[in-house]
ZAMARGU-4260 file (C-alpha; in steps of 0.2 Angstrom, whole numbers, plus 5000, padded with zeros to 4 digits):
<rodrens>
0) 5000/5000/5000 | 5007/5017/4996 | 5010/5029/5010 | 4997/5039/5016 | 4998/5058/5020
5) 4980/5061/5025 | 4978/5045/5037 | 4968/5049/5052 | 4960/5065/5046 | 4940/5066/5046
10) 4930/5063/5037 | 4940/5048/5033 | 4933/5043/5017 | 4932/5060/5010 | 4952/5062/5013
15) 4955/5044/5007 | 4946/5047/4990 | 4954/5063/4989 | 4972/5055/4991 | 4967/5042/4979
20) 4962/5054/4966 | 4979/5064/4970 | 4988/5049/4964 | 4981/5050/4946 | 4986/5061/4933
25) 4972/5071/4927 | 4976/5087/4919 | 4964/5094/4907 | 4963/5084/4892 | 4972/5069/4900
30) 4958/5062/4912 | 4956/5045/4905 | 4964/5037/4921 | 4954/5048/4932 | 4937/5042/4923
35) 4941/5025/4924 | 4945/5025/4942 | 4927/5034/4946 | 4919/5021/4936 | 4928/5006/4944
40) 4923/5014/4960 | 4904/5012/4955 | 4906/4994/4948 | 4915/4988/4965 | 4900/4995/4974
45) 4887/4988/4963 | 4880/5005/4958 | 4873/5009/4940 | 4885/5019/4931 | 4889/5025/4913
50) 4905/5033/4906 | 4904/5042/4889 | 4915/5044/4876 | 4922/5060/4883 | 4926/5053/4898
55) 4911/5061/4909 | 4905/5047/4922 | 4887/5048/4929 | 4883/5036/4945 | 4867/5033/4952
60) 4863/5027/4970 | 4845/5022/4976 | 4837/5033/4991 | 4840/5028/5007 | 4825/5021/5018
65) 4811/5033/5019 | 4817/5045/5005 | 4812/5033/4991 | 4797/5045/4985 | 4808/5060/4985
70) 4814/5068/4970 | 4831/5065/4964 | 4846/5077/4967 | 4861/5079/4956 | 4878/5081/4964
75) 4891/5088/4953 | 4910/5092/4951 | 4923/5089/4939 | 4938/5077/4937 | 4951/5088/4929
80) 4963/5100/4937 | 4974/5114/4932 | 4992/5109/4933 | 5005/5122/4936 | 5022/5120/4945
85) 5036/5130/4953 | 5052/5134/4942 | 5064/5121/4944 | 5052/5107/4952 | 5054/5092/4944
90) 5036/5086/4942 | 5028/5077/4926 | 5009/5079/4926 | 5007/5065/4914 | 5015/5053/4925
95) 5018/5059/4942 | 5006/5060/4957 | 5003/5077/4966 | 5013/5076/4981 | 5003/5081/4996
100) 5009/5092/5011 | 4999/5094/5027 | 5003/5110/5036 | 4992/5113/5050 | 4975/5115/5045
105) 4980/5117/5027 | 4983/5104/5014 | 4994/5110/4998 | 5005/5102/4986 | 5024/5101/4986
110) 5028/5114/4971 | 5013/5111/4961 | 4995/5115/4961 | 4985/5105/4972 | 4970/5100/4962
115) 4957/5104/4976 | 4948/5112/4962 | 4939/5100/4959 | 4946/5085/4968 | 4936/5091/4984
120) 4920/5089/4975 | 4925/5072/4968 | 4930/5065/4986 | 4913/5073/4993 | 4903/5064/4981
125) 4911/5048/4981 | 4911/5047/5000 | 4893/5050/5000 | 4890/5037/4986 | 4900/5025/4999
130) 4891/5032/5013 | 4878/5019/5021 | 4870/5028/5035 | 4867/5045/5026 | 4849/5050/5024
135) 4846/5056/5006 | 4835/5056/4990 | 4840/5046/4975 | 4857/5053/4970 | 4863/5056/4952
140) 4882/5058/4954 | 4890/5069/4939 | 4908/5070/4936 | 4913/5079/4921 | 4929/5081/4913
145) 4939/5096/4904 | 4930/5109/4914 | 4945/5119/4916 | 4947/5122/4897 | 4929/5127/4893
150) 4918/5116/4902 | 4920/5103/4887 | 4914/5088/4896 | 4897/5097/4903 | 4895/5104/4886
155) 4895/5086/4878 | 4886/5076/4891 | 4870/5067/4887 | 4857/5071/4900 | 4842/5062/4893
160) 4844/5049/4908 | 4845/5061/4922 | 4828/5064/4932 | 4835/5078/4944 | 4829/5094/4942
165) 4839/5100/4959 | 4858/5101/4957 | 4871/5104/4970 | 4887/5109/4962 | 4902/5107/4973
170) 4916/5117/4963 | 4915/5133/4974 | 4929/5139/4986 | 4922/5148/5000 | 4913/5139/5015
175) 4898/5147/5019 | 4895/5155/5003 | 4880/5149/4991 | 4885/5153/4973 | 4870/5156/4963
180) 4875/5164/4947 | 4891/5165/4936 | 4900/5172/4920 | 4899/5165/4904 | 4914/5164/4894
185) 4924/5157/4878 | 4942/5154/4875 | 4950/5165/4860 | 4966/5161/4850 | 4976/5171/4838
190) 4990/5164/4826 | 5002/5171/4814 | 5016/5165/4804 | 5031/5176/4803 | 5047/5171/4791
195) 5064/5170/4801 | 5082/5172/4795 | 5100/5172/4800 | 5104/5189/4810 | 5118/5197/4818
200) 5118/5205/4835 | 5119/5202/4854 | 5107/5189/4859 | 5099/5192/4876 | 5086/5184/4888
205) 5073/5195/4896 | 5063/5185/4910 | 5048/5190/4920 | 5047/5180/4936 | 5039/5180/4954
210) 5022/5185/4948 | 5008/5180/4961 | 4997/5171/4947 | 4980/5164/4951 | 4963/5160/4944
215) 4959/5171/4929 | 4940/5172/4936 | 4940/5174/4954 | 4956/5184/4956 | 4956/5194/4941
220) 4948/5210/4950 | 4963/5209/4962 | 4974/5218/4948 | 4988/5206/4949 | 5004/5207/4936
225) 5001/5197/4920 | 5019/5191/4915 | 5015/5191/4897 | 5010/5208/4895 | 5023/5215/4906
230) 5036/5206/4896 | 5030/5214/4879 | 5030/5232/4887 | 5047/5231/4892 | 5052/5223/4876
235) 5044/5238/4867 | 5053/5250/4877 | 5070/5242/4874 | 5070/5250/4857 | 5072/5241/4840
240) 5074/5222/4845 | 5074/5205/4833 | 5064/5192/4842 | 5070/5175/4843 | 5056/5167/4854
245) 5043/5171/4867 | 5036/5160/4880 | 5024/5163/4894 | 5009/5156/4904 | 5003/5137/4904
250) 4985/5139/4905 | 4973/5153/4897 | 4962/5152/4914 | 4978/5156/4924 | 4986/5173/4926
255) 5003/5169/4920 | 5018/5171/4933 | 5032/5170/4921 | 5037/5174/4904 | 5054/5174/4895
260) 5059/5182/4877 | 5075/5178/4868 | 5080/5192/4855 | 5094/5202/4847 | 5097/5217/4855
265) 5106/5232/4846 | 5114/5238/4863 | 5114/5227/4878 | 5119/5239/4890 | 5105/5251/4885
270) 5093/5235/4886 | 5099/5233/4905 | 5096/5251/4908 | 5079/5248/4902 | 5075/5234/4911
275) 5080/5242/4928 | 5070/5257/4926 | 5055/5246/4920 | 5056/5235/4935 | 5056/5250/4947
280) 5041/5257/4940 | 5032/5240/4938 | 5036/5237/4957 | 5029/5255/4962 | 5014/5253/4952
285) 5009/5235/4959 | 5016/5238/4977 | 5015/5224/4990 | 5003/5214/4980 | 5017/5209/4969
290) 5031/5209/4980 | 5043/5196/4972 | 5041/5201/4954 | 5057/5204/4945 | 5064/5205/4928
295) 5081/5198/4923 | 5091/5202/4908 | 5107/5191/4904 | 5117/5188/4888 | 5116/5171/4880
300) 5129/5162/4870 | 5120/5156/4854 | 5128/5150/4838 | 5111/5149/4827 | 5104/5166/4828
305) 5087/5165/4817 | 5076/5179/4822 | 5061/5188/4816 | 5066/5205/4805 | 5065/5221/4815
310) 5048/5226/4807 | 5040/5210/4811 | 5045/5211/4829 | 5039/5228/4830 | 5022/5220/4824
315) 5021/5207/4837 | 5025/5219/4851 | 5012/5232/4845 | 4999/5218/4844 | 5004/5211/4862
320) 5004/5230/4869 | 4987/5233/4860 | 4980/5217/4867 | 4967/5219/4880 | 4969/5211/4897
325) 4961/5211/4915 | 4945/5219/4921 | 4935/5228/4906 | 4919/5232/4915 | 4912/5231/4933
330) 4894/5226/4937 | 4882/5240/4940 | 4870/5229/4950 | 4882/5219/4962 | 4896/5230/4969
335) 4912/5223/4968 | 4907/5210/4955 | 4918/5210/4940 | 4908/5209/4926 | 4919/5208/4909
340) 4937/5202/4908 | 4949/5193/4899 | 4966/5185/4902 | 4982/5183/4890 | 4986/5167/4898
345) 4997/5159/4885 | 5010/5167/4875 | 5021/5158/4862 | 5033/5162/4847 | 5043/5147/4841
350) 5051/5146/4824 | 5041/5160/4818 | 5024/5154/4824 | 5015/5165/4836 | 5001/5159/4847
355) 4992/5168/4858 | 4976/5160/4870 | 4964/5170/4882 | 4950/5166/4893 | 4936/5179/4890
360) 4922/5179/4904 | 4907/5190/4906 | 4890/5189/4914 | 4882/5200/4901 | 4881/5189/4885
365) 4883/5205/4874 | 4898/5210/4882 | 4906/5194/4880 | 4902/5194/4861 | 4908/5212/4859
370) 4926/5207/4869 | 4928/5192/4857 | 4923/5202/4841 | 4937/5215/4847 | 4950/5202/4848
375) 4944/5195/4831 | 4946/5214/4824 | 4963/5215/4833 | 4969/5198/4824 | 4965/5205/4807
380) 4972/5221/4809 | 4990/5213/4813 | 4986/5199/4799 | 4983/5185/4811 | 4970/5171/4812
385) 4957/5171/4824 | 4947/5157/4831 | 4936/5153/4846 | 4932/5137/4857 | 4925/5132/4873
390) 4910/5143/4873 | 4898/5142/4888 | 4883/5152/4893 | 4882/5163/4910 | 4872/5154/4923
395) 4857/5166/4926 | 4850/5171/4945 | 4834/5161/4948 | 4823/5172/4959 | 4812/5158/4964
400) 4823/5144/4972 | 4816/5131/4983 | 4834/5124/4985 | 4842/5139/4990 | 4829/5141/5003
405) 4833/5125/5010 | 4851/5127/5009 | 4852/5144/5018 | 4839/5138/5031 | 4849/5122/5034
410) 4865/5134/5036 | 4857/5145/5049 | 4852/5131/5059 | 4869/5124/5060 | 4879/5138/5062
415) 4868/5152/5068 | 4874/5164/5054 | 4866/5169/5038 | 4874/5161/5022 | 4881/5172/5009
420) 4872/5171/4993 | 4882/5178/4979 | 4886/5178/4961 | 4904/5175/4954 | 4915/5180/4940
425) 4922/5163/4937 | 4913/5149/4925 | 4903/5135/4932 | 4895/5121/4925 | 4878/5125/4932
430) 4873/5136/4917 | 4877/5122/4903 | 4869/5110/4913 | 4852/5122/4916 | 4851/5123/4897
435) 4850/5104/4896 | 4838/5101/4910 | 4824/5112/4909 | 4818/5120/4926 | 4834/5115/4935
440) 4837/5123/4952 | 4854/5124/4956 | 4867/5130/4969 | 4886/5129/4971 | 4896/5126/4988
445) 4913/5121/4993 | 4926/5121/5007 | 4938/5135/5010 | 4950/5133/4993 | 4963/5147/4992
450) 4974/5153/4976 | 4968/5139/4965 | 4976/5137/4948 | 4994/5142/4956 | 5006/5132/4966
455) 5001/5141/4982 | 4983/5132/4980 | 4978/5126/4997 | 4962/5117/5006 | 4957/5119/5024
460) 4955/5103/5032 | 4942/5108/5045 | 4933/5116/5032 | 4930/5101/5021 | 4924/5091/5037
465) 4911/5106/5040 | 4906/5106/5022 | 4904/5086/5023 | 4892/5089/5038 | 4882/5102/5029
470) 4880/5092/5014 | 4873/5077/5023 | 4861/5090/5032 | 4855/5098/5017 | 4852/5080/5008
475) 4843/5075/5023 | 4830/5089/5020 | 4827/5088/5001
</rodrens>
């Protein structure tokens, strides 16, 4: 048996299943092993199950005694995770398990993202399916794939055999908060090919590092640094350069922490002076929020110096500096809620091929469409190609929600406090599923998770326990 980090933690089954899942590679787009694990779980317990060609897994559990005539409830989460690692950390997400580290009440990973988003949901749902003493209506457990890259699993899910019209999504990140609405979104890509040729000059490497990073939905309103945008801005101030390569970001829905450029500089000494001045300005602008942010310029000996022309290099940097990023509009109805945003999450220039990928979000469909159109026009302006994928609708607020009433009432009875009911800027699968299940009454909860989509991601052990107890109490009332 493999060594367990979480032995003795309660609820025991929740943490057992979370640890099992953490040993399985499950980056978005590569969730086959996780889907098979969930399917095997159901078969081993004699539960009816289906796994579709995308990898989505649906598991049915009959009602507990006395609840046979109650309407079914859907419990939902996603199997995939955002995979990021610290610089220099030797970790292959296609092969290596997440290394769990217990630090007081917080569970984190050793040098990588944790996968609490959304491993917490999967563990809670499987623990419930495995629980023999819980009181609950018929359960339809829906475990989707590829949520983090555009809600693709939910988008392709066949819901024709689902009877439930009450859904509890477990993909939220704040205990005591009931999410009842979310933004819609899309992934937008721009590509362009540039010729490369042999060129003379001093080869330099400019690196942006030490950014905070984070979730491009829930944390975009914090005004954190986007390493891709900073790299482009510093290069523009450096003067005429010839780009060799650009690389920044790993996921379009994670704010990039690092970016690097290789380029030919006319005057490396002047380039270093620009870097110093730019770094001082950036640190002053961002202040304590980005206290570890730094820019580094070094000379690199390269024999092969194929690069873009000065004119094409200027065009690339002009495109990057014209590229919108961050908060575009705030809600006029809900104080503090980001209404529309985008995140330039991935920047690549290799062998003359430029690739840009962004996550666009908005709770107003017209604003989302307008922002996507703006990117399409930008691509055309600079001779690039635009494409769009992974589009998903916003989850609209439902004024009349019996499920919300029950969940807020149970929370009040258990804690003596009022539950916070809110809308969020991040994307949840509830909107897509509501479109497939007419009349769906949905709400989202979850334990305390912090700084997801980053290497600082962590999950509160005590909050998981309280969320488990709360979920059991809610189900007993439905």
